[in-house]
mmCIF file as gemmi writes it, N, C-alpha and C atoms, coordinates in Angstrom:
data_model
loop_
_atom_site.group_PDB
_atom_site.id
_atom_site.type_symbol
_atom_site.label_atom_id
_atom_site.label_alt_id
_atom_site.label_comp_id
_atom_site.label_asym_id
_atom_site.label_entity_id
_atom_site.label_seq_id
_atom_site.pdbx_PDB_ins_code
_atom_site.Cartn_x
_atom_site.Cartn_y
_atom_site.Cartn_z
_atom_site.occupancy
_atom_site.B_iso_or_equiv
_atom_site.pdbx_formal_charge
_atom_site.auth_seq_id
_atom_site.auth_asym_id
_atom_site.pdbx_PDB_model_num
ATOM 1 N N . MET Axp A 1 ? -28.034 -5.351 1.218 1 0 ? 1 A 1
ATOM 2 C CA . MET Axp A 1 ? -26.139 -4.976 0.561 1 0 ? 1 A 1
ATOM 3 C C . MET Axp A 1 ? -26.097 -4.993 -0.37 1 0 ? 1 A 1
ATOM 4 N N . SER Axp A 2 ? -24.994 -5.021 -1.305 1 0 ? 2 A 1
ATOM 5 C CA . SER Axp A 2 ? -24.362 -5.444 -1.542 1 0 ? 2 A 1
ATOM 6 C C . SER Axp A 2 ? -22.814 -6.012 -1.463 1 0 ? 2 A 1
ATOM 7 N N . GLN Axp A 3 ? -22.105 -7.491 -1.986 1 0 ? 3 A 1
ATOM 8 C CA . GLN Axp A 3 ? -21.419 -8.093 -1.282 1 0 ? 3 A 1
ATOM 9 C C . GLN Axp A 3 ? -19.956 -7.594 -1.869 1 0 ? 3 A 1
ATOM 10 N N . ALA Axp A 4 ? -18.808 -7.646 -0.723 1 0 ? 4 A 1
ATOM 11 C CA . ALA Axp A 4 ? -17.906 -6.718 -1.467 1 0 ? 4 A 1
ATOM 12 C C . ALA Axp A 4 ? -17.133 -7.242 -2.698 1 0 ? 4 A 1
ATOM 13 N N . ILE Axp A 5 ? -17.21 -7.109 -3.408 1 0 ? 5 A 1
ATOM 14 C CA . ILE Axp A 5 ? -15.834 -7.328 -4.49 1 0 ? 5 A 1
ATOM 15 C C . ILE Axp A 5 ? -14.683 -7.823 -3.836 1 0 ? 5 A 1
ATOM 16 N N . GLU Axp A 6 ? -13.706 -8.987 -4.101 1 0 ? 6 A 1
ATOM 17 C CA . GLU Axp A 6 ? -11.632 -8.951 -3.867 1 0 ? 6 A 1
ATOM 18 C C . GLU Axp A 6 ? -11.378 -10.131 -5.269 1 0 ? 6 A 1
ATOM 19 N N . ALA Axp A 7 ? -10.166 -9.841 -5.364 1 0 ? 7 A 1
ATOM 20 C CA . ALA Axp A 7 ? -9.762 -10.444 -6.564 1 0 ? 7 A 1
ATOM 21 C C . ALA Axp A 7 ? -8.051 -11.102 -5.68 1 0 ? 7 A 1
ATOM 22 N N . ARG Axp A 8 ? -8.116 -12.696 -6.776 1 0 ? 8 A 1
ATOM 23 C CA . ARG Axp A 8 ? -7.367 -13.085 -6.075 1 0 ? 8 A 1
ATOM 24 C C . ARG Axp A 8 ? -6.316 -13.661 -7.509 1 0 ? 8 A 1
ATOM 25 N N . LEU Axp A 9 ? -5.441 -14.033 -7.08 1 0 ? 9 A 1
ATOM 26 C CA . LEU Axp A 9 ? -4.384 -15.1 -8.429 1 0 ? 9 A 1
ATOM 27 C C . LEU Axp A 9 ? -4.175 -15.848 -7.585 1 0 ? 9 A 1
ATOM 28 N N . TYR Axp A 10 ? -4.505 -17.427 -8.548 1 0 ? 10 A 1
ATOM 29 C CA . TYR Axp A 10 ? -3.884 -18.162 -8.083 1 0 ? 10 A 1
ATOM 30 C C . TYR Axp A 10 ? -2.526 -19.004 -8.904 1 0 ? 10 A 1
ATOM 31 N N . ARG Axp A 11 ? -2.616 -19.613 -8.708 1 0 ? 11 A 1
ATOM 32 C CA . ARG Axp A 11 ? -1.424 -20.361 -9.155 1 0 ? 11 A 1
ATOM 33 C C . ARG Axp A 11 ? -1.245 -22.383 -8.906 1 0 ? 11 A 1
ATOM 34 N N . ALA Axp A 12 ? -2.071 -22.674 -9.82 1 0 ? 12 A 1
ATOM 35 C CA . ALA Axp A 12 ? -1.771 -24.032 -10.137 1 0 ? 12 A 1
ATOM 36 C C . ALA Axp A 12 ? -0.735 -25.06 -9.993 1 0 ? 12 A 1
ATOM 37 N N . ARG Axp A 13 ? 0.132 -25.95 -9.372 1 0 ? 13 A 1
ATOM 38 C CA . ARG Axp A 13 ? 1.06 -26.683 -10.127 1 0 ? 13 A 1
ATOM 39 C C . ARG Axp A 13 ? 0.281 -28.363 -10.066 1 0 ? 13 A 1
ATOM 40 N N . GLY Axp A 14 ? 1.368 -28.907 -10.686 1 0 ? 14 A 1
ATOM 41 C CA . GLY Axp A 14 ? 1.25 -30.706 -11.091 1 0 ? 14 A 1
ATOM 42 C C . GLY Axp A 14 ? 1.463 -31.443 -12.551 1 0 ? 14 A 1
ATOM 43 N N . ARG Axp A 15 ? 0.05 -31.463 -12.828 1 0 ? 15 A 1
ATOM 44 C CA . ARG Axp A 15 ? -0.039 -31.748 -14.06 1 0 ? 15 A 1
ATOM 45 C C . ARG Axp A 15 ? -1.305 -31.348 -14.671 1 0 ? 15 A 1
ATOM 46 N N . VAL Axp A 16 ? -1.336 -30.047 -15.063 1 0 ? 16 A 1
ATOM 47 C CA . VAL Axp A 16 ? -2.838 -28.838 -14.727 1 0 ? 16 A 1
ATOM 48 C C . VAL Axp A 16 ? -2.523 -27.813 -16.374 1 0 ? 16 A 1
ATOM 49 N N . GLN Axp A 17 ? -1.536 -28.945 -17.253 1 0 ? 17 A 1
ATOM 50 C CA . GLN Axp A 17 ? -1.781 -28.575 -18.84 1 0 ? 17 A 1
ATOM 51 C C . GLN Axp A 17 ? -1.764 -29.942 -19.241 1 0 ? 17 A 1
ATOM 52 N N . GLY Axp A 18 ? -3.326 -29.945 -20.216 1 0 ? 18 A 1
ATOM 53 C CA . GLY Axp A 18 ? -3.38 -30.716 -21.533 1 0 ? 18 A 1
ATOM 54 C C . GLY Axp A 18 ? -4.472 -32.023 -20.915 1 0 ? 18 A 1
ATOM 55 N N . VAL Axp A 19 ? -4.747 -31.134 -19.651 1 0 ? 19 A 1
ATOM 56 C CA . VAL Axp A 19 ? -6.024 -32.252 -19.067 1 0 ? 19 A 1
ATOM 57 C C . VAL Axp A 19 ? -7.192 -31.156 -18.957 1 0 ? 19 A 1
ATOM 58 N N . GLY Axp A 20 ? -7.405 -29.873 -19.751 1 0 ? 20 A 1
ATOM 59 C CA . GLY Axp A 20 ? -8.931 -29.137 -20.134 1 0 ? 20 A 1
ATOM 60 C C . GLY Axp A 20 ? -8.764 -28.717 -18.695 1 0 ? 20 A 1
ATOM 61 N N . PHE Axp A 21 ? -7.104 -27.987 -17.659 1 0 ? 21 A 1
ATOM 62 C CA . PHE Axp A 21 ? -7.613 -27.409 -17.032 1 0 ? 21 A 1
ATOM 63 C C . PHE Axp A 21 ? -7.98 -25.993 -16.674 1 0 ? 21 A 1
ATOM 64 N N . ARG Axp A 22 ? -7.951 -25.162 -17.634 1 0 ? 22 A 1
ATOM 65 C CA . ARG Axp A 22 ? -8.445 -23.329 -18.342 1 0 ? 22 A 1
ATOM 66 C C . ARG Axp A 22 ? -9.804 -23.907 -18.302 1 0 ? 22 A 1
ATOM 67 N N . ASN Axp A 23 ? -10.045 -24.941 -19.201 1 0 ? 23 A 1
ATOM 68 C CA . ASN Axp A 23 ? -11.901 -25.05 -19.147 1 0 ? 23 A 1
ATOM 69 C C . ASN Axp A 23 ? -12.634 -25.27 -18.205 1 0 ? 23 A 1
ATOM 70 N N . PHE Axp A 24 ? -12.264 -25.883 -17.068 1 0 ? 24 A 1
ATOM 71 C CA . PHE Axp A 24 ? -12.111 -26.154 -15.955 1 0 ? 24 A 1
ATOM 72 C C . PHE Axp A 24 ? -12.953 -25.114 -15.383 1 0 ? 24 A 1
ATOM 73 N N . VAL Axp A 25 ? -11.612 -24.669 -15.121 1 0 ? 25 A 1
ATOM 74 C CA . VAL Axp A 25 ? -11.702 -23.515 -14.304 1 0 ? 25 A 1
ATOM 75 C C . VAL Axp A 25 ? -12.558 -22.594 -15.221 1 0 ? 25 A 1
ATOM 76 N N . GLN Axp A 26 ? -12.376 -22.661 -15.92 1 0 ? 26 A 1
ATOM 77 C CA . GLN Axp A 26 ? -13.564 -20.956 -16.954 1 0 ? 26 A 1
ATOM 78 C C . GLN Axp A 26 ? -15.111 -21.442 -16.804 1 0 ? 26 A 1
ATOM 79 N N . ARG Axp A 27 ? -15.212 -23.2 -16.757 1 0 ? 27 A 1
ATOM 80 C CA . ARG Axp A 27 ? -16.883 -23.369 -16.165 1 0 ? 27 A 1
ATOM 81 C C . ARG Axp A 27 ? -16.835 -23.276 -15.258 1 0 ? 27 A 1
ATOM 82 N N . GLU Axp A 28 ? -16.645 -23.085 -14.134 1 0 ? 28 A 1
ATOM 83 C CA . GLU Axp A 28 ? -16.653 -23.071 -12.64 1 0 ? 28 A 1
ATOM 84 C C . GLU Axp A 28 ? -16.746 -21.425 -12.392 1 0 ? 28 A 1
ATOM 85 N N . ALA Axp A 29 ? -15.83 -20.981 -12.881 1 0 ? 29 A 1
ATOM 86 C CA . ALA Axp A 29 ? -15.968 -19.318 -12.274 1 0 ? 29 A 1
ATOM 87 C C . ALA Axp A 29 ? -17.228 -18.528 -12.584 1 0 ? 29 A 1
ATOM 88 N N . VAL Axp A 30 ? -17.474 -19.544 -14.1 1 0 ? 30 A 1
ATOM 89 C CA . VAL Axp A 30 ? -18.911 -18.78 -14.615 1 0 ? 30 A 1
ATOM 90 C C . VAL Axp A 30 ? -20.103 -19.473 -13.494 1 0 ? 30 A 1
ATOM 91 N N . ARG Axp A 31 ? -19.941 -20.476 -13.287 1 0 ? 31 A 1
ATOM 92 C CA . ARG Axp A 31 ? -20.551 -21.462 -12.617 1 0 ? 31 A 1
ATOM 93 C C . ARG Axp A 31 ? -20.737 -20.425 -10.943 1 0 ? 31 A 1
ATOM 94 N N . LEU Axp A 32 ? -19.763 -20.019 -10.657 1 0 ? 32 A 1
ATOM 95 C CA . LEU Axp A 32 ? -19.962 -19.117 -9.602 1 0 ? 32 A 1
ATOM 96 C C . LEU Axp A 32 ? -20.051 -17.396 -9.356 1 0 ? 32 A 1
ATOM 97 N N . GLY Axp A 33 ? -20.224 -16.735 -11.015 1 0 ? 33 A 1
ATOM 98 C CA . GLY Axp A 33 ? -20.49 -15.645 -11.097 1 0 ? 33 A 1
ATOM 99 C C . GLY Axp A 33 ? -19.873 -14.764 -10.837 1 0 ? 33 A 1
ATOM 100 N N . LEU Axp A 34 ? -17.725 -15.659 -11.324 1 0 ? 34 A 1
ATOM 101 C CA . LEU Axp A 34 ? -16.899 -14.705 -11.035 1 0 ? 34 A 1
ATOM 102 C C . LEU Axp A 34 ? -16.562 -14.036 -12.339 1 0 ? 34 A 1
ATOM 103 N N . ALA Axp A 35 ? -15.475 -13.075 -12.22 1 0 ? 35 A 1
ATOM 104 C CA . ALA Axp A 35 ? -14.404 -12.654 -13.808 1 0 ? 35 A 1
ATOM 105 C C . ALA Axp A 35 ? -13.46 -12.333 -13.299 1 0 ? 35 A 1
ATOM 106 N N . GLY Axp A 36 ? -12.843 -12.896 -14.516 1 0 ? 36 A 1
ATOM 107 C CA . GLY Axp A 36 ? -11.553 -12.211 -14.72 1 0 ? 36 A 1
ATOM 108 C C . GLY Axp A 36 ? -11.109 -13.802 -16.335 1 0 ? 36 A 1
ATOM 109 N N . TRP Axp A 37 ? -9.636 -14.09 -15.744 1 0 ? 37 A 1
ATOM 110 C CA . TRP Axp A 37 ? -9.107 -14.952 -16.389 1 0 ? 37 A 1
ATOM 111 C C . TRP Axp A 37 ? -8.489 -15.993 -16.266 1 0 ? 37 A 1
ATOM 112 N N . VAL Axp A 38 ? -8.056 -16.67 -16.988 1 0 ? 38 A 1
ATOM 113 C CA . VAL Axp A 38 ? -6.914 -18.19 -16.628 1 0 ? 38 A 1
ATOM 114 C C . VAL Axp A 38 ? -6.099 -18.478 -18.418 1 0 ? 38 A 1
ATOM 115 N N . ARG Axp A 39 ? -5.076 -18.654 -17.492 1 0 ? 39 A 1
ATOM 116 C CA . ARG Axp A 39 ? -3.969 -18.835 -19.087 1 0 ? 39 A 1
ATOM 117 C C . ARG Axp A 39 ? -2.894 -20.134 -18.255 1 0 ? 39 A 1
ATOM 118 N N . ASN Axp A 40 ? -2.265 -20.413 -19.084 1 0 ? 40 A 1
ATOM 119 C CA . ASN Axp A 40 ? -0.834 -21.708 -19.184 1 0 ? 40 A 1
ATOM 120 C C . ASN Axp A 40 ? 0.377 -20.51 -18.821 1 0 ? 40 A 1
ATOM 121 N N . LEU Axp A 41 ? 0.958 -21.382 -18.485 1 0 ? 41 A 1
ATOM 122 C CA . LEU Axp A 41 ? 2.166 -20.382 -17.628 1 0 ? 41 A 1
ATOM 123 C C . LEU Axp A 41 ? 3.548 -21.75 -18.95 1 0 ? 41 A 1
ATOM 124 N N . ASP Axp A 42 ? 4.248 -21.039 -19.152 1 0 ? 42 A 1
ATOM 125 C CA . ASP Axp A 42 ? 5.861 -21.797 -19.981 1 0 ? 42 A 1
ATOM 126 C C . ASP Axp A 42 ? 6.486 -22.446 -19.03 1 0 ? 42 A 1
ATOM 127 N N . SER Axp A 43 ? 6.024 -22.502 -17.409 1 0 ? 43 A 1
ATOM 128 C CA . SER Axp A 43 ? 6.327 -23.133 -16.846 1 0 ? 43 A 1
ATOM 129 C C . SER Axp A 43 ? 5.923 -24.087 -16.828 1 0 ? 43 A 1
ATOM 130 N N . GLY Axp A 44 ? 4.673 -24.213 -17.146 1 0 ? 44 A 1
ATOM 131 C CA . GLY Axp A 44 ? 3.594 -25.711 -16.562 1 0 ? 44 A 1
ATOM 132 C C . GLY Axp A 44 ? 2.682 -25.636 -15.752 1 0 ? 44 A 1
ATOM 133 N N . ASP Axp A 45 ? 2.768 -24.378 -15.45 1 0 ? 45 A 1
ATOM 134 C CA . ASP Axp A 45 ? 1.575 -24.307 -14.201 1 0 ? 45 A 1
ATOM 135 C C . ASP Axp A 45 ? 0.628 -23.287 -15.406 1 0 ? 45 A 1
ATOM 136 N N . VAL Axp A 46 ? -0.591 -23.214 -13.788 1 0 ? 46 A 1
ATOM 137 C CA . VAL Axp A 46 ? -1.995 -22.218 -14.609 1 0 ? 46 A 1
ATOM 138 C C . VAL Axp A 46 ? -2.115 -21.262 -13.899 1 0 ? 46 A 1
ATOM 139 N N . GLU Axp A 47 ? -2.175 -19.976 -14.34 1 0 ? 47 A 1
ATOM 140 C CA . GLU Axp A 47 ? -2.547 -18.394 -13.547 1 0 ? 47 A 1
ATOM 141 C C . GLU Axp A 47 ? -3.925 -18.068 -13.971 1 0 ? 47 A 1
ATOM 142 N N . VAL Axp A 48 ? -4.205 -18.174 -12.217 1 0 ? 48 A 1
ATOM 143 C CA . VAL Axp A 48 ? -5.67 -17.859 -12.645 1 0 ? 48 A 1
ATOM 144 C C . VAL Axp A 48 ? -6.127 -16.258 -12.048 1 0 ? 48 A 1
ATOM 145 N N . HIS Axp A 49 ? -6.89 -15.111 -12.554 1 0 ? 49 A 1
ATOM 146 C CA . HIS Axp A 49 ? -6.7 -14.423 -11.971 1 0 ? 49 A 1
ATOM 147 C C . HIS Axp A 49 ? -8.694 -13.859 -11.681 1 0 ? 49 A 1
ATOM 148 N N . ALA Axp A 50 ? -9.101 -14.258 -10.41 1 0 ? 50 A 1
ATOM 149 C CA . ALA Axp A 50 ? -10.573 -14.203 -10.488 1 0 ? 50 A 1
ATOM 150 C C . ALA Axp A 50 ? -11.258 -12.764 -9.436 1 0 ? 50 A 1
ATOM 151 N N . GLN Axp A 51 ? -11.885 -11.981 -9.694 1 0 ? 51 A 1
ATOM 152 C CA . GLN Axp A 51 ? -12.742 -11.425 -8.832 1 0 ? 51 A 1
ATOM 153 C C . GLN Axp A 51 ? -14.161 -11.437 -9.068 1 0 ? 51 A 1
ATOM 154 N N . GLY Axp A 52 ? -14.748 -10.834 -7.487 1 0 ? 52 A 1
ATOM 155 C CA . GLY Axp A 52 ? -15.979 -11.653 -7.076 1 0 ? 52 A 1
ATOM 156 C C . GLY Axp A 52 ? -16.05 -11.401 -5.508 1 0 ? 52 A 1
ATOM 157 N N . PRO Axp A 53 ? -17.164 -12.064 -4.872 1 0 ? 53 A 1
ATOM 158 C CA . PRO Axp A 53 ? -17.192 -12.066 -3.619 1 0 ? 53 A 1
ATOM 159 C C . PRO Axp A 53 ? -16.543 -12.749 -2.873 1 0 ? 53 A 1
ATOM 160 N N . VAL Axp A 54 ? -16.423 -13.143 -1.687 1 0 ? 54 A 1
ATOM 161 C CA . VAL Axp A 54 ? -15.089 -14.103 -1.237 1 0 ? 54 A 1
ATOM 162 C C . VAL Axp A 54 ? -15.545 -14.981 -1.006 1 0 ? 54 A 1
ATOM 163 N N . ALA Axp A 55 ? -16.44 -15.515 -0.81 1 0 ? 55 A 1
ATOM 164 C CA . ALA Axp A 55 ? -17.674 -16.94 -0.742 1 0 ? 55 A 1
ATOM 165 C C . ALA Axp A 55 ? -17.462 -17.33 -1.903 1 0 ? 55 A 1
ATOM 166 N N . ALA Axp A 56 ? -17.262 -16.377 -3.499 1 0 ? 56 A 1
ATOM 167 C CA . ALA Axp A 56 ? -17.576 -17.647 -4.279 1 0 ? 56 A 1
ATOM 168 C C . ALA Axp A 56 ? -15.839 -18.057 -4.684 1 0 ? 56 A 1
ATOM 169 N N . LEU Axp A 57 ? -14.81 -16.403 -4.805 1 0 ? 57 A 1
ATOM 170 C CA . LEU Axp A 57 ? -13.482 -16.944 -4.657 1 0 ? 57 A 1
ATOM 171 C C . LEU Axp A 57 ? -13.713 -18.083 -3.653 1 0 ? 57 A 1
ATOM 172 N N . ASP Axp A 58 ? -13.865 -18.126 -2.66 1 0 ? 58 A 1
ATOM 173 C CA . ASP Axp A 58 ? -12.851 -19.522 -1.612 1 0 ? 58 A 1
ATOM 174 C C . ASP Axp A 58 ? -13.606 -20.869 -2.676 1 0 ? 58 A 1
ATOM 175 N N . ASP Axp A 59 ? -15.118 -20.766 -3.156 1 0 ? 59 A 1
ATOM 176 C CA . ASP Axp A 59 ? -15.368 -22.178 -3.573 1 0 ? 59 A 1
ATOM 177 C C . ASP Axp A 59 ? -14.596 -22.564 -4.896 1 0 ? 59 A 1
ATOM 178 N N . LEU Axp A 60 ? -14.079 -21.498 -5.583 1 0 ? 60 A 1
ATOM 179 C CA . LEU Axp A 60 ? -13.214 -21.534 -6.884 1 0 ? 60 A 1
ATOM 180 C C . LEU Axp A 60 ? -12.085 -22.127 -5.999 1 0 ? 60 A 1
ATOM 181 N N . ALA Axp A 61 ? -11.519 -21.077 -5.091 1 0 ? 61 A 1
ATOM 182 C CA . ALA Axp A 61 ? -10.335 -22.066 -4.824 1 0 ? 61 A 1
ATOM 183 C C . ALA Axp A 61 ? -10.397 -23.706 -4.399 1 0 ? 61 A 1
ATOM 184 N N . GLY Axp A 62 ? -10.476 -23.756 -3.777 1 0 ? 62 A 1
ATOM 185 C CA . GLY Axp A 62 ? -11.601 -25.267 -3.295 1 0 ? 62 A 1
ATOM 186 C C . GLY Axp A 62 ? -11.158 -26.404 -4.713 1 0 ? 62 A 1
ATOM 187 N N . THR Axp A 63 ? -11.938 -25.68 -5.825 1 0 ? 63 A 1
ATOM 188 C CA . THR Axp A 63 ? -11.862 -26.936 -6.793 1 0 ? 63 A 1
ATOM 189 C C . THR Axp A 63 ? -10.99 -26.478 -7.597 1 0 ? 63 A 1
ATOM 190 N N . LEU Axp A 64 ? -9.409 -25.263 -7.383 1 0 ? 64 A 1
ATOM 191 C CA . LEU Axp A 64 ? -8.283 -25.384 -7.803 1 0 ? 64 A 1
ATOM 192 C C . LEU Axp A 64 ? -7.987 -26.4 -7.358 1 0 ? 64 A 1
ATOM 193 N N . HIS Axp A 65 ? -7.748 -26.999 -6.317 1 0 ? 65 A 1
ATOM 194 C CA . HIS Axp A 65 ? -6.829 -28.022 -5.968 1 0 ? 65 A 1
ATOM 195 C C . HIS Axp A 65 ? -7.318 -29.301 -5.62 1 0 ? 65 A 1
ATOM 196 N N . THR Axp A 66 ? -8.743 -29.771 -6.551 1 0 ? 66 A 1
ATOM 197 C CA . THR Axp A 66 ? -8.928 -30.863 -7.481 1 0 ? 66 A 1
ATOM 198 C C . THR Axp A 66 ? -8.508 -30.916 -8.675 1 0 ? 66 A 1
ATOM 199 N N . GLY Axp A 67 ? -8.547 -30.226 -9.722 1 0 ? 67 A 1
ATOM 200 C CA . GLY Axp A 67 ? -9.225 -29.881 -10.641 1 0 ? 67 A 1
ATOM 201 C C . GLY Axp A 67 ? -9.818 -29.909 -11.164 1 0 ? 67 A 1
ATOM 202 N N . PRO Axp A 68 ? -9.908 -31.042 -13.067 1 0 ? 68 A 1
ATOM 203 C CA . PRO Axp A 68 ? -10.404 -31.805 -13.417 1 0 ? 68 A 1
ATOM 204 C C . PRO Axp A 68 ? -9.917 -33.204 -13.697 1 0 ? 68 A 1
ATOM 205 N N . ARG Axp A 69 ? -11.315 -34.435 -14.139 1 0 ? 69 A 1
ATOM 206 C CA . ARG Axp A 69 ? -10.938 -35.244 -13.907 1 0 ? 69 A 1
ATOM 207 C C . ARG Axp A 69 ? -9.084 -35.702 -13.929 1 0 ? 69 A 1
ATOM 208 N N . PHE Axp A 70 ? -8.679 -35.569 -15.093 1 0 ? 70 A 1
ATOM 209 C CA . PHE Axp A 70 ? -7.228 -36.063 -15.752 1 0 ? 70 A 1
ATOM 210 C C . PHE Axp A 70 ? -5.919 -35.012 -14.859 1 0 ? 70 A 1
ATOM 211 N N . ALA Axp A 71 ? -6.042 -33.889 -14.336 1 0 ? 71 A 1
ATOM 212 C CA . ALA Axp A 71 ? -5.62 -33.773 -13.661 1 0 ? 71 A 1
ATOM 213 C C . ALA Axp A 71 ? -4.771 -34.175 -12.379 1 0 ? 71 A 1
ATOM 214 N N . ASP Axp A 72 ? -3.451 -33.483 -11.828 1 0 ? 72 A 1
ATOM 215 C CA . ASP Axp A 72 ? -2.875 -34.014 -10.916 1 0 ? 72 A 1
ATOM 216 C C . ASP Axp A 72 ? -2.127 -33.084 -10.802 1 0 ? 72 A 1
ATOM 217 N N . VAL Axp A 73 ? -3.542 -31.766 -9.422 1 0 ? 73 A 1
ATOM 218 C CA . VAL Axp A 73 ? -2.569 -30.774 -8.933 1 0 ? 73 A 1
ATOM 219 C C . VAL Axp A 73 ? -2.355 -31.44 -7.669 1 0 ? 73 A 1
ATOM 220 N N . ARG Axp A 74 ? -0.816 -30.719 -7.745 1 0 ? 74 A 1
ATOM 221 C CA . ARG Axp A 74 ? 0.388 -30.748 -6.527 1 0 ? 74 A 1
ATOM 222 C C . ARG Axp A 74 ? 0.375 -29.637 -5.553 1 0 ? 74 A 1
ATOM 223 N N . GLY Axp A 75 ? -0.005 -28.236 -5.625 1 0 ? 75 A 1
ATOM 224 C CA . GLY Axp A 75 ? -0.309 -27.259 -5.15 1 0 ? 75 A 1
ATOM 225 C C . GLY Axp A 75 ? -0.821 -26.142 -5.277 1 0 ? 75 A 1
ATOM 226 N N . VAL Axp A 76 ? -1.562 -25.097 -5.02 1 0 ? 76 A 1
ATOM 227 C CA . VAL Axp A 76 ? -2.018 -24.554 -4.942 1 0 ? 76 A 1
ATOM 228 C C . VAL Axp A 76 ? -2.036 -22.31 -4.662 1 0 ? 76 A 1
ATOM 229 N N . GLU Axp A 77 ? -1.194 -21.684 -5.413 1 0 ? 77 A 1
ATOM 230 C CA . GLU Axp A 77 ? -0.822 -21.027 -4.441 1 0 ? 77 A 1
ATOM 231 C C . GLU Axp A 77 ? -1.705 -19.414 -4.58 1 0 ? 77 A 1
ATOM 232 N N . GLN Axp A 78 ? -2.4 -18.602 -3.516 1 0 ? 78 A 1
ATOM 233 C CA . GLN Axp A 78 ? -3.163 -17.491 -3.675 1 0 ? 78 A 1
ATOM 234 C C . GLN Axp A 78 ? -2.576 -17.056 -2.807 1 0 ? 78 A 1
ATOM 235 N N . ARG Axp A 79 ? -2.635 -15.179 -3.525 1 0 ? 79 A 1
ATOM 236 C CA . ARG Axp A 79 ? -2.593 -14.359 -3.252 1 0 ? 79 A 1
ATOM 237 C C . ARG Axp A 79 ? -3.84 -13.277 -3.242 1 0 ? 79 A 1
ATOM 238 N N . GLU Axp A 80 ? -3.854 -12.004 -2.489 1 0 ? 80 A 1
ATOM 239 C CA . GLU Axp A 80 ? -4.479 -10.72 -3.537 1 0 ? 80 A 1
ATOM 240 C C . GLU Axp A 80 ? -4.384 -10.441 -4.109 1 0 ? 80 A 1
ATOM 241 N N . ALA Axp A 81 ? -4.53 -9.368 -4.785 1 0 ? 81 A 1
ATOM 242 C CA . ALA Axp A 81 ? -5.012 -9.375 -6.238 1 0 ? 81 A 1
ATOM 243 C C . ALA Axp A 81 ? -5.149 -8.241 -6.261 1 0 ? 81 A 1
ATOM 244 N N . ALA Axp A 82 ? -5.407 -7.362 -7.391 1 0 ? 82 A 1
ATOM 245 C CA . ALA Axp A 82 ? -5.992 -5.702 -7.576 1 0 ? 82 A 1
ATOM 246 C C . ALA Axp A 82 ? -7.463 -6.042 -8.329 1 0 ? 82 A 1
ATOM 247 N N . VAL Axp A 83 ? -8.428 -5.822 -8.184 1 0 ? 83 A 1
ATOM 248 C CA . VAL Axp A 83 ? -9.222 -5.368 -8.511 1 0 ? 83 A 1
ATOM 249 C C . VAL Axp A 83 ? -9.809 -4.457 -9.683 1 0 ? 83 A 1
ATOM 250 N N . LEU Axp A 84 ? -10.28 -5.101 -11.527 1 0 ? 84 A 1
ATOM 251 C CA . LEU Axp A 84 ? -10.032 -4.136 -12.471 1 0 ? 84 A 1
ATOM 252 C C . LEU Axp A 84 ? -11.428 -5.011 -12.927 1 0 ? 84 A 1
ATOM 253 N N . ASN Axp A 85 ? -11.982 -3.856 -13.973 1 0 ? 85 A 1
ATOM 254 C CA . ASN Axp A 85 ? -12.724 -4.173 -14.628 1 0 ? 85 A 1
ATOM 255 C C . ASN Axp A 85 ? -13.082 -5.054 -15.885 1 0 ? 85 A 1
ATOM 256 N N . TYR Axp A 86 ? -12.707 -6.616 -15.519 1 0 ? 86 A 1
ATOM 257 C CA . TYR Axp A 86 ? -13.219 -7.698 -16.177 1 0 ? 86 A 1
ATOM 258 C C . TYR Axp A 86 ? -15.406 -7.635 -16.14 1 0 ? 86 A 1
ATOM 259 N N . ARG Axp A 87 ? -15.276 -7.927 -17.607 1 0 ? 87 A 1
ATOM 260 C CA . ARG Axp A 87 ? -16.498 -8.243 -17.761 1 0 ? 87 A 1
ATOM 261 C C . ARG Axp A 87 ? -16.868 -9.698 -18.287 1 0 ? 87 A 1
ATOM 262 N N . GLY Axp A 88 ? -16.625 -10.863 -17.327 1 0 ? 88 A 1
ATOM 263 C CA . GLY Axp A 88 ? -17.176 -12.426 -17.791 1 0 ? 88 A 1
ATOM 264 C C . GLY Axp A 88 ? -15.608 -13.045 -17.167 1 0 ? 88 A 1
ATOM 265 N N . PHE Axp A 89 ? -15.538 -13.942 -17.556 1 0 ? 89 A 1
ATOM 266 C CA . PHE Axp A 89 ? -14.049 -15.142 -17.235 1 0 ? 89 A 1
ATOM 267 C C . PHE Axp A 89 ? -14.087 -15.652 -18.706 1 0 ? 89 A 1
ATOM 268 N N . ARG Axp A 90 ? -12.721 -15.262 -18.566 1 0 ? 90 A 1
ATOM 269 C CA . ARG Axp A 90 ? -12.527 -15.812 -20.205 1 0 ? 90 A 1
ATOM 270 C C . ARG Axp A 90 ? -10.718 -17.206 -20.406 1 0 ? 90 A 1
ATOM 271 N N . ILE Axp A 91 ? -10.077 -17.759 -21.22 1 0 ? 91 A 1
ATOM 272 C CA . ILE Axp A 91 ? -9.447 -18.006 -21.474 1 0 ? 91 A 1
ATOM 273 C C . ILE Axp A 91 ? -8.937 -17.571 -21.581 1 0 ? 91 A 1
ATOM 274 N N . VAL Axp A 92 ? -7.164 -16.538 -21.862 1 0 ? 92 A 1
ATOM 275 C CA . VAL Axp A 92 ? -6.535 -16.088 -22.484 1 0 ? 92 A 1
ATOM 276 C C . VAL Axp A 92 ? -4.864 -16.515 -22.153 1 0 ? 92 A 1
ATOM 277 N N . SER Axp A 93 ? -4.392 -16.177 -24.038 1 0 ? 93 A 1
ATOM 278 C CA . SER Axp A 93 ? -3.338 -17.121 -24.136 1 0 ? 93 A 1
ATOM 279 C C . SER Axp A 93 ? -2.192 -16.263 -23.68 1 0 ? 93 A 1
């Protein structure tokens, strides 16, 4: 039986730009087999659209709260999102 695919939109706040956060998210998403994208926002936050099995999305959510070594994540908002036809996971501008 195949696993249901869901999608989530995350928004990480804090010191999440200029610390390798997008590269960190991309590596984690690829490791977890997720598809989607990550980008910096003008507000200083980082936005992530990820889709895949629920367990993998939960794992990604946990890593977003920690971030890479020099990040200082102050919060992560999460909401359901539309499942789209993504292939792979990329950094977008």
